C-alpha positions in Angstrom: -44.5 67.6 -6.0 -45.7 65.2 -3.4 -43.8 64.3 -0.3 -43.7 60.8 1.2 -42.6 60.3 4.8 -42.1 57.3 7.1 -41.1 57.5 10.8 -38.8 54.5 11.1 -38.8 54.9 14.9 -39.6 57.7 17.3 -38.9 58.0 21.0 -36.1 58.4 23.6 -34.8 54.9 22.5 -34.1 56.2 19.0 -35.3 58.5 16.2 -35.1 58.3 12.4 -37.5 59.7 9.8 -37.4 59.0 6.0 -38.6 61.7 3.6 -38.8 61.5 -0.2 -39.8 64.2 -2.6 -38.9 65.1 -6.2 -36.6 62.1 -6.5 -34.6 63.2 -3.4 -34.4 60.8 -0.5 -33.5 62.1 3.0 -33.0 60.6 6.5 -33.5 62.8 9.5 -31.6 61.7 12.6 -29.7 58.4 13.2 -30.9 57.2 16.6 -31.5 53.7 15.4 -28.8 51.4 14.3 -27.9 50.9 10.7 -29.4 47.4 10.4 -32.7 48.6 11.8 -32.8 51.5 9.4 -31.8 49.3 6.4 -34.4 46.6 7.3 -37.3 49.0 7.9 -36.6 50.9 4.7 -36.4 47.6 2.8 -39.8 46.6 4.1 -41.1 49.5 2.1 -39.1 48.7 -1.0 -36.4 51.3 -0.2 -32.6 51.0 -0.2 -30.8 53.0 2.4 -27.8 53.3 0.1 -30.0 55.4 -2.3 -30.5 58.0 0.4 -29.0 61.4 -0.6 -28.3 62.8 2.9 -28.5 62.2 6.6 -29.6 65.4 8.4 -29.1 65.6 12.2 -31.4 67.7 14.4 -29.3 67.9 17.6 -26.6 66.2 19.7 -28.6 63.9 22.0 -27.8 60.2 21.6 -31.3 59.1 20.5 -30.9 61.3 17.4 -27.2 61.0 16.5 -25.6 57.9 18.1 -25.4 55.9 14.9 -24.5 58.7 12.4 -21.0 57.4 11.9 -22.3 54.0 10.9 -24.7 55.5 8.4 -21.8 57.3 6.7 -19.1 54.6 6.8 -21.4 51.7 6.0 -23.9 53.3 3.6 -21.9 56.3 2.3 -24.5 59.0 3.4 -23.1 62.5 3.7 -23.8 64.0 7.1 -25.5 67.4 7.4 -25.3 69.0 10.8 -24.6 72.3 12.5 -21.1 73.0 13.6 -22.0 73.3 17.3 -24.0 70.1 17.2 -21.2 68.2 15.5 -18.6 69.5 17.9 -20.7 68.5 20.9 -21.8 65.1 19.5 -18.3 63.9 18.7 -17.3 64.7 22.3 -20.3 63.1 23.9 -20.7 59.9 21.8 -18.3 57.3 20.3 -19.3 58.2 16.7 -16.1 57.1 15.0 -14.6 58.6 11.9 -16.5 60.8 9.4 -15.4 61.4 5.9 -18.1 63.7 4.6 -19.5 66.3 6.9 -21.4 69.3 5.6 -22.4 72.1 7.9 -25.5 74.2 7.9 -26.8 77.0 10.2 -29.6 76.5 12.7 -31.5 79.3 10.9 -30.4 78.2 7.4 -31.7 76.4 4.4 -30.4 73.3 2.7 -31.1 72.6 -1.0 -31.3 69.1 -2.7 -32.3 69.5 -6.3 -35.7 71.1 -6.2 -36.3 70.1 -2.5 -35.5 72.6 0.2 -35.0 71.9 3.9 -35.5 74.8 6.3 -33.9 74.6 9.7 -35.8 76.1 12.7 -33.8 76.8 15.8 -35.4 75.3 19.0 -34.9 76.0 22.8 -34.5 72.3 23.6 -31.6 71.5 25.9 -29.1 70.7 23.2 -26.1 72.7 22.0 -27.8 73.9 18.8 -31.0 72.0 18.2 -33.2 72.5 15.2 -36.6 71.3 13.8 -37.1 71.1 10.0 -39.5 72.1 7.3 -39.2 70.0 4.1 -40.4 72.0 1.0 -41.2 70.5 -2.3 -43.1 72.7 -4.8 -46.0 74.0 -2.8 -46.0 71.1 -0.2 -44.5 71.6 3.2 -43.8 68.9 5.8 -42.7 69.7 9.4 -40.4 67.6 11.6 -41.0 69.2 14.9 -39.8 67.2 17.9 -37.6 68.0 20.9 -39.0 71.5 20.9 -38.5 72.7 24.5 -41.7 74.8 24.6 -44.0 76.6 22.3 -41.5 79.3 21.4 -42.2 82.5 19.4 -43.0 81.8 15.8 -43.7 78.1 16.2 -47.4 78.4 15.8 -46.9 80.4 12.5 -44.5 77.7 11.2 -46.9 74.9 12.0 -49.8 76.9 10.4 -47.7 77.0 7.2 -47.5 73.2 6.9 -49.5 70.6 5.1 -48.5 67.9 7.5 -46.3 67.6 10.6 -44.5 65.1 12.8 -45.2 66.8 16.2 -43.7 66.0 19.6 -46.3 64.8 22.0 -44.0 63.5 24.7 -45.8 63.0 28.0 -49.1 63.1 29.9 -48.7 65.6 32.8 -50.5 63.3 35.3 -48.5 60.3 34.4 -45.3 62.2 34.6 -46.2 63.6 38.0 -47.2 60.3 39.4 -44.4 58.3 37.8 -41.1 57.1 39.1 -38.8 59.6 37.5 -36.7 61.6 39.9 -37.8 65.2 40.6 -34.9 66.7 38.6 -35.9 64.7 35.5 -39.5 65.6 35.8 -38.6 69.2 36.1 -36.3 69.0 33.0 -39.0 67.3 30.9 -41.8 69.8 31.6 -39.4 72.7 31.7 -38.8 75.3 28.9 -35.9 73.2 27.5 -37.6 69.8 27.7 -40.5 68.4 25.8 -44.1 69.2 24.8 -46.9 67.4 26.6 -49.9 65.9 24.9 -51.9 68.9 26.0 -49.3 71.4 24.7 -49.0 69.7 21.4 -52.8 69.5 20.9 -53.1 73.2 21.9 -50.4 74.1 19.3 -52.3 72.2 16.6 -55.6 73.7 17.7 -54.1 77.2 17.2 -53.6 76.3 13.5 -57.4 75.7 13.0 -58.3 76.9 9.5 -54.7 76.5 8.2 -53.6 74.1 5.5 -52.7 71.3 7.9 -54.1 67.9 6.8 -52.4 65.5 9.2 -50.2 65.2 12.2 -48.2 62.3 13.4 -47.7 62.4 17.2 -44.1 61.6 17.9 -41.4 61.1 20.5 -43.9 59.6 23.0 -42.5 58.7 26.4 -42.6 55.0 27.2 -43.1 55.7 31.0 -45.2 58.8 30.9 -47.5 58.4 27.9 -49.1 55.9 25.5 -50.6 56.1 22.0 -54.2 55.7 23.1 -53.9 58.5 25.7 -52.0 60.8 23.3 -54.6 60.3 20.6 -57.6 60.8 22.9 -56.1 64.0 24.4 -55.6 65.5 20.9 -59.1 64.5 19.8 -60.7 66.0 22.9 -58.8 69.3 22.4 -58.8 69.6 18.7 -62.4 68.7 17.9 -61.6 69.2 14.2 -61.1 67.2 11.0 -57.4 66.5 11.3 -56.0 63.1 10.5 -53.9 61.8 13.4 -51.2 59.1 13.4 -48.7 57.9 16.1 -45.1 57.2 15.5 -44.0 54.0 17.2 -41.1 53.5 19.6 -40.1 50.1 18.0 -41.3 50.0 14.4 -42.0 52.2 11.4 -45.2 53.9 10.4 -47.0 53.3 7.1 -45.9 55.7 4.4 -47.6 59.1 4.9 -48.3 61.4 2.0 -48.3 65.2 1.7 
């Protein structure tokens, strides 16, 4: 069964990815407001009220801040780990939830014939996860806010047909930029984000695998840009891999797996 994916927005100002397979419609993260999600889905002929589940990766605001609205306004059941939920409701004014369903950070979710595998990450959240969406023999990764290239990550990415991969910053731009020293240290540290170079090296390590495309995601507004991220990947990869970039303010085209 084919998988269709649309990044509705990606970046520190808000993240949300739509995935459809086998008649199942899923949203990953709720970092953009309900109206934005509804409008961007509608532009692709999709109705947010038809979504079967909202799945949250971790407790940071750019991934969870509007989850309550998605549930109360659109009736989407919330899937989240217990630790992420407990932390998120303390950190953010999420409001009331009526339908919360917990999963483990090393667990598997099942929606009809579509599976969603959680992959625990070392990002600086209480219980962060990345995801692999599995439909038949098709595998799509949602791999952002990774911290660093942790044990087993290369093997997971090598098993995918396509991936949304974090490519957060350019090291030289970060070093020369205006961020305070503590924030620079956090971003490039083992619980922060992957640079363009690290993301490209990770993809290069999958050479010869089944991977067909990668969508560079969670780009920093201050320390990166789409042209630089793409060029860095092309220079390092030197292979036939389709590359896309998820935008900070609009949706991508539908991408197919």
